[in-house]
C-alpha positions as CSV (number, residue, x, y, z in Angstrom):
1,M,37.3,-59.8,69.8
2,K,37.7,-59.0,73.5
3,R,41.2,-58.3,74.7
4,F,42.3,-58.9,78.2
5,L,45.5,-57.8,80.0
6,V,47.2,-60.4,82.2
7,V,49.5,-58.5,84.6
8,N,51.9,-60.1,87.1
9,G,53.7,-58.2,89.8
10,P,57.1,-58.6,91.5
11,N,58.9,-61.9,91.6
12,L,56.4,-63.8,89.6
13,N,59.0,-64.0,86.9
14,L,60.6,-66.5,89.3
15,L,57.7,-69.0,89.3
16,G,58.9,-72.5,89.3
17,K,62.1,-71.5,91.2
18,R,60.7,-69.4,94.0
19,E,59.2,-71.3,96.9
20,P,57.8,-74.2,94.9
21,H,56.2,-75.6,98.0
22,I,53.9,-72.5,97.9
23,Y,53.8,-71.5,94.2
24,G,54.4,-74.9,92.5
25,N,57.0,-76.0,90.0
26,K,55.6,-74.4,86.9
27,S,57.1,-71.3,85.4
28,L,55.6,-68.0,84.2
29,A,56.0,-69.3,80.7
30,D,53.9,-72.3,81.6
31,L,51.3,-70.0,83.1
32,M,51.2,-67.9,79.9
33,D,50.9,-71.1,77.8
34,A,47.9,-72.3,79.8
35,I,46.2,-68.9,79.5
36,R,46.8,-68.7,75.8
37,V,45.2,-72.1,75.3
38,R,42.1,-71.1,77.3
39,A,42.0,-67.7,75.6
40,G,41.8,-69.5,72.2
41,E,39.0,-71.7,73.5
42,L,37.1,-68.6,74.7
43,N,37.9,-66.7,71.4
44,V,39.6,-63.8,73.3
45,Q,43.0,-62.1,73.0
46,V,45.4,-61.7,75.9
47,E,48.4,-59.4,76.4
48,F,50.9,-60.3,79.1
49,F,53.0,-58.1,81.3
50,Q,55.2,-58.9,84.3
51,G,56.9,-56.1,86.2
52,N,58.9,-55.9,89.3
53,G,58.4,-52.2,89.7
54,E,55.3,-50.5,90.9
55,G,55.7,-47.6,88.4
56,E,56.3,-49.8,85.4
57,I,53.1,-51.8,86.1
58,I,51.1,-48.6,86.5
59,D,52.6,-47.1,83.3
60,F,51.6,-50.3,81.4
61,L,48.0,-50.3,82.8
62,Q,47.5,-46.6,82.1
63,K,48.6,-47.1,78.5
64,Q,47.0,-50.5,77.7
65,A,43.9,-50.8,79.8
66,P,41.7,-48.2,78.1
67,G,41.5,-50.4,75.0
68,S,40.9,-53.6,76.8
69,A,37.8,-55.5,78.0
70,G,39.3,-56.5,81.3
71,I,42.3,-56.9,83.5
72,I,43.5,-60.0,85.3
73,I,46.1,-58.9,87.8
74,N,48.3,-60.7,90.3
75,P,49.8,-57.7,92.1
76,A,51.9,-60.0,94.3
77,S,53.3,-58.1,97.3
78,F,51.9,-54.8,95.9
79,A,48.4,-56.1,96.9
80,H,49.2,-55.5,100.5
81,Y,50.3,-51.9,100.4
82,S,50.2,-50.2,97.0
83,L,47.7,-47.4,97.2
84,A,49.2,-46.1,93.9
85,L,48.2,-49.4,92.1
86,F,44.8,-49.3,93.8
87,D,44.3,-45.7,92.6
88,C,45.3,-46.7,89.1
89,L,43.0,-49.7,88.9
90,Q,40.1,-47.7,90.3
91,A,40.7,-44.8,87.9
92,L,40.8,-47.0,84.8
93,A,37.2,-48.2,85.3
94,V,38.0,-51.5,83.4
95,P,36.6,-54.7,84.9
96,T,39.4,-56.3,87.0
97,V,39.8,-59.6,88.7
98,E,42.7,-59.9,91.2
99,V,44.3,-63.3,91.4
100,H,46.7,-64.9,93.9
101,I,48.3,-68.3,93.3
102,S,48.5,-69.1,97.0
103,N,45.8,-68.9,99.6
104,V,47.0,-65.5,101.1
105,H,44.6,-66.0,104.0
106,A,46.3,-69.2,105.1
107,R,49.7,-67.5,105.1
108,E,51.3,-64.7,107.2
109,E,48.7,-62.3,108.6
110,F,49.9,-59.3,106.6
111,R,49.0,-61.1,103.4
112,S,45.3,-61.1,104.3
113,K,45.0,-57.3,103.9
114,M,44.8,-56.5,100.2
115,V,44.3,-52.9,99.4
116,T,44.2,-53.4,95.7
117,A,41.3,-55.9,96.0
118,R,38.9,-53.0,96.6
119,A,39.4,-51.9,93.0
120,A,38.5,-55.4,91.7
121,R,35.2,-57.0,90.9
122,G,36.4,-60.2,92.6
123,V,39.4,-61.9,94.0
124,I,40.5,-65.5,93.4
125,A,43.1,-66.9,95.8
126,G,44.6,-70.3,96.4
127,L,43.7,-72.1,93.2
128,G,47.1,-71.9,91.6
129,F,47.1,-71.2,87.9
130,T,43.5,-72.2,87.6
131,G,42.6,-68.9,89.2
132,Y,43.8,-67.0,86.1
133,L,41.7,-69.2,83.9
134,L,38.6,-68.7,86.0
135,A,39.2,-64.9,86.0
136,M,39.4,-65.0,82.2
137,E,36.2,-67.0,82.0
138,Y,34.4,-64.5,84.2
139,L,35.6,-61.5,82.2
140,A,34.8,-63.2,78.9
141,D,31.2,-63.7,80.1
142,Q,30.7,-60.0,80.8
143,P,28.7,-57.9,78.4
144,E,30.8,-55.4,76.4
């Protein structure tokens, strides 16, 4: 059975409370529930991680990604400047889809530049929680 990592970066633990006009009213737990349901339908396993620190996210990925079939990552603000996270994702050589809940291209200009996206097979932005589900469907469809 394929196993995917679902990694959320800084401040995503505040979903439902943080800027609900941008990120919606649902919590990180709600997101995880939706992903678990879809994972069951796709017959895949998921492992969740949320970290506010760049190093803790990189440590998790380095330890867990080699045994996984793919990574779904919302690097949050790290997307815009973390060369360390980019290097980590690129070095792992595990299929990765980057997800952003909001449409980063319709927000502040600095959000349009995503250095981590270059290490991903694709980027889904602006579709809310649905972006994670679409990323999982894509990865589940990939040959092993």
